[in-house]
C-alpha positions as CSV (number, residue, x, y, z in Angstrom):
1,M,-20.7,-17.4,-19.7
2,E,-20.5,-20.0,-17.1
3,K,-20.0,-19.9,-13.3
4,L,-16.8,-22.2,-13.4
5,Q,-15.3,-19.8,-16.2
6,L,-17.2,-15.9,-14.6
7,L,-15.2,-17.7,-10.9
8,A,-12.2,-18.1,-13.5
9,M,-12.3,-14.7,-14.7
10,I,-12.8,-13.1,-11.4
11,Q,-9.9,-14.2,-9.5
12,A,-7.5,-13.6,-12.5
13,S,-8.1,-10.0,-12.3
14,T,-8.3,-9.9,-8.3
15,G,-4.8,-11.4,-8.4
16,I,-4.0,-8.9,-11.2
17,G,-5.4,-6.5,-8.6
18,I,-4.0,-7.6,-5.7
19,G,-0.1,-7.1,-7.7
20,L,-1.2,-3.9,-8.5
21,I,-2.1,-2.5,-4.8
22,I,1.1,-4.1,-3.2
23,G,3.0,-3.4,-6.2
24,L,2.3,0.0,-6.9
25,G,2.2,0.8,-2.6
26,A,5.6,-0.5,-1.7
27,L,6.7,2.2,-4.9
28,G,4.1,5.2,-3.4
29,A,4.9,4.1,0.2
30,C,9.7,4.1,-0.8
31,V,10.2,7.5,-2.9
32,G,8.3,9.2,-0.5
33,V,10.4,7.6,2.1
34,G,13.9,8.2,0.1
35,I,12.4,12.6,-0.8
36,M,11.2,12.8,2.6
37,C,15.0,11.3,3.8
38,S,16.5,13.7,1.8
39,K,14.7,16.7,2.3
40,F,15.4,16.0,6.5
41,L,18.9,15.6,5.6
42,E,19.4,18.7,3.6
43,G,17.3,20.8,6.2
44,A,20.1,19.3,9.2
45,A,22.7,20.0,7.4
46,R,21.6,23.5,7.0
47,Q,20.7,23.7,10.8
48,P,22.4,22.2,13.0
49,E,20.8,23.0,16.0
50,L,16.3,22.3,14.6
51,S,17.8,18.3,14.2
52,P,16.6,16.5,16.9
53,M,12.8,18.7,16.6
54,L,13.1,17.9,12.0
55,Q,14.3,14.3,13.3
56,A,10.6,13.8,15.6
57,K,8.7,15.2,13.0
58,V,10.6,12.6,10.2
59,F,9.4,9.3,12.7
60,L,6.4,10.5,12.9
61,L,5.9,10.9,9.4
62,L,7.2,7.5,8.2
63,G,5.3,5.5,10.5
64,L,1.9,7.4,8.7
65,I,4.2,6.6,5.7
66,D,4.4,2.7,6.8
67,A,0.6,2.6,8.0
68,S,-0.6,3.5,4.6
69,F,1.2,1.0,3.0
70,I,0.7,-1.7,5.4
71,I,-3.4,-0.7,4.7
72,G,-3.4,-1.5,1.2
73,V,-1.5,-4.8,2.1
74,G,-4.6,-5.2,4.2
75,L,-7.2,-5.2,1.5
76,A,-5.7,-6.4,-0.6
77,M,-5.1,-9.7,1.4
78,M,-9.1,-9.1,2.5
79,F,-9.3,-9.4,-1.5
80,A,-6.5,-12.4,-1.9
81,F,-8.1,-14.8,0.4
82,A,-12.0,-13.9,1.1
83,N,-13.3,-12.2,-2.0
84,P,-16.1,-10.4,-1.5
85,L,-16.4,-11.0,-5.6
86,L,-16.9,-14.4,-5.1
87,A,-19.8,-14.8,-2.9
88,V,-22.0,-12.5,-5.4
89,V,-21.1,-14.9,-8.2
90,Q,-21.9,-18.0,-6.1
91,A,-25.0,-16.4,-5.1
92,A,-26.5,-15.7,-7.7
93,G,-25.4,-18.6,-9.7
């Protein structure tokens, strides 16, 4: 396979991977936040006196869930703008 074709194939595969990382990461974060917030509302409705304690834990977990998605976006951007796979092909050619 020609070097230019190999580079194009790596870029195309990377684009598909980036879309999957961001798309599935966003889907997982949204589903996780939705389930967690619904359970918080159920718990607060059952025992309103525990609501402040539960609310603090919900906000902590919201930050952790969003942080995992942002880390995925950061990795996807690394592959988009500084793809280490392209450097290997260019050095080998």
